[in-house]
C-alpha positions in Angstrom: 0.0 0.0 0.0 1.3 3.5 -0.9 0.6 6.2 1.5 0.8 9.9 0.5 1.8 12.5 3.0 -0.8 15.3 3.2 0.7 18.8 3.1 -0.6 20.8 6.0 -0.3 24.2 4.5 -1.1 26.0 1.3 1.1 28.5 -0.6 -0.7 30.8 -3.0 0.9 31.3 -6.4 2.1 34.8 -5.3 3.8 33.3 -2.2 5.4 30.5 -4.2 6.7 33.1 -6.7 8.2 35.2 -3.8 9.7 32.2 -2.1 11.4 31.0 -5.3 12.7 34.6 -5.9 14.2 34.7 -2.4 15.8 31.3 -2.8 17.4 32.4 -6.1 18.5 35.9 -5.0 20.1 34.5 -1.8 21.6 31.5 -3.7 20.4 29.2 -1.0 21.8 25.6 -1.1 19.5 22.7 -2.1 19.4 21.4 1.5 17.7 24.6 2.8 13.9 24.6 3.0 11.1 26.9 4.0 10.5 26.7 7.7 6.9 27.2 8.8 6.0 27.2 12.5 5.3 29.3 15.6 7.3 31.6 17.7 6.3 32.6 21.2 3.8 30.7 23.4 0.1 30.6 24.3 -1.8 33.8 23.5 1.4 35.6 22.3 2.3 33.1 19.6 2.7 34.2 16.0 3.6 32.4 12.8 7.2 32.0 11.8 8.5 31.9 8.2 12.1 31.6 7.2 14.7 29.4 5.5 16.5 26.7 7.5 18.0 23.2 7.4 16.1 20.2 8.5 16.3 19.2 12.1 15.5 15.7 13.6 12.2 17.0 14.9 10.9 18.2 11.5 8.4 16.7 9.1 9.4 17.5 5.5 7.0 18.3 2.7 7.4 19.3 -0.9 4.9 21.7 -2.5 5.3 22.7 -6.1 9.0 22.0 -5.8 9.4 24.0 -2.6 10.8 22.0 0.4 8.9 22.9 3.6 10.0 22.0 7.1 7.6 21.9 10.1 8.6 21.0 13.6 6.3 18.2 14.7 5.4 20.2 17.9 4.0 23.0 15.7 2.1 20.8 13.2 -1.3 21.0 14.9 -1.1 24.8 14.8 -0.2 25.1 11.1 -2.7 22.5 9.6 -4.9 24.4 7.2 -2.7 27.5 7.2 -2.6 29.4 3.9 0.4 31.6 3.2 -0.1 34.4 0.8 2.1 37.4 -0.4 0.8 40.9 -0.4 2.7 43.1 -2.8 1.3 46.3 -1.3 3.7 46.3 1.6 2.5 43.7 4.1 4.7 40.9 2.7 3.9 37.4 3.6 0.4 37.1 5.1 -0.8 34.1 7.2 -4.4 33.0 6.9 -5.2 30.3 9.5 -8.0 27.8 8.9 -11.4 29.1 9.8 
């Protein structure tokens, strides 16, 4: 039986375009991926987005050729998250599941 890993987040086409542009402009090595998670705790938590290498506690996903790392402890908080990019100055925008 073949099992397919479900990707917990969605990247809009605008976000994908910006992520690829950053990877190219920074000449990031192949082993770097997009880290999605949380910073802070409890009521003060906010979403985290950056580039990083894989750690032993990460789940790895590939979405449209973009490698994504999510720490397993953050997984339940990012399931259903959509990441968009607002070109009018806000940058990356996080839209949690409703």
